[in-house]
N, C-alpha and C positions, 0 to 999 in steps of 0.2 A: 943745762941745755942752752942757756943764754949765750954761753961762751963758745959753743961749737959752731963751726962754719960749714958743717956738712949736714946732709939730710939725715934725719933720725926717724926710725919707725918704732912706735910704741904699741905693743900688743898686750892687751890686758887679759885675754882669754885664749880660746882656741883660734888657731890661724888656719885659713883655707885659701887656696889659690883664688885670687880675685877675678871677677868677671866684669865688675863695674865699680867706678869710683866717683867721689864728689870732691870738687875743689871749692873750698870756702873762699869766695872772691869779694873783696871790698872796694875794688877800683883804685886802690892806692898804688904807689910806685912799687912797694914791696909785693903787693898782689900781682902786679904785672910781671915782675921778675919771677915770681912763683909759676905763673902760667908759661912763661918762656922756658923755664927749667923743665917743666913737664913736657912741653912740646918738643924739646930737644933731646930728651932722654928716652932710651929704649925701654925703660922700666915698666911703663904702663901702656905701651903701644898695643893696639889691637883690642883694648878694653873699652867698654861703654863709658863715656865721659859725661858727667853732669857738672855744670858750673852754677853754683848757687850763691846769690847775694842776698843777705838778710838786711834790708834797709828800705826806706822809701824809694820809690822809683824816680830819682832825680835824673835830669838830662845827662849829667856827667856819668852817673852810674850806668844808665842805659847805653851810652856810648862806650864806656869801659867794658861792659859785658859783650857788646857787639865785637869789640876789638879782640877780647879773649876767645870768642867763638871763631872768628876768622883765623886767629893765630893757630888754634888747635886743629881746626878743619884743614888748614894749609899743611899740617903735618900728618894728615890722614885719620884724625880722630872723628868719630861720629859724636856730635856734641848736642846736648840739651842744655839750654841756658835759661835760668829761672831767677826771678826776683820775688822774694816773699817778705812780708812784714813780721814783726814780733821780736822777741828776745833771741839773740843769736844762738845761745846754747840750746834752748828749747827747740827753736825752728830747725837748726841743723840736725839735732837728734831725730826729730819727727820726720824730716825729709829722708834721712838715711834709712829709717825704718820703712817708710812708704815705698821707696824704690828698691829696697833690699840691697843697698850698697855694701861693698866689702872693704873699702878703704876710704878714709877721709884725708884729704890733702889740705894742710893749713900752713900759713906763715907762722913764724915764731915770734911771739911777743912784740907786737907792733907799737907798743907804747912804753913810756918810761917806767922805771922801777918804782918811782913814787906813785904814779897813777895805779900801777899794779897793786901796791900796798893799800891804797885807799879804796879802789873800786874792784879789784880782782882782775882776772884775765880770762878771756874766752878760751884761749889756748890751754891754760892750766886746767880750767874746768872740764874741757872736753878730753884732755889727756886722762883725767880721772874717771869720767863718766861715759865716754863713748863706748857704744856696744860693739864697735869694730876697730881694727887697727887704725892708728893715726900716723900719717907720714908728715913730719914737720920739716918744712924747708926754710932756709935762711937766705 
């Protein structure tokens, strides 16, 4: 998947037409590109949108989340933007369950292969453990 330059949807179980989705947003340049891709695409239009950042609420992250909300609302999405603390894999899964999301949108592998080998990858973990389909954008 690292070498692909196209969106990939991974479905581990039953698939149903989505009504709401979550974007895992970290405020990075890759995260901003991901939000722009969602905003410009007809794929998720008309669905309830949640943008979740799992981190401490730094000024930069709050500004980035406000930017993401404005970008998506400008394209007609109804957006809920949330910052939560905790471990990303656990917090994302808990939030997905809490709001009964149908699709998780994530960036693909934001760190180097060496870091991935040493520390693991949030993307890889969620591809294996997510209870809903994961749309991976590059």
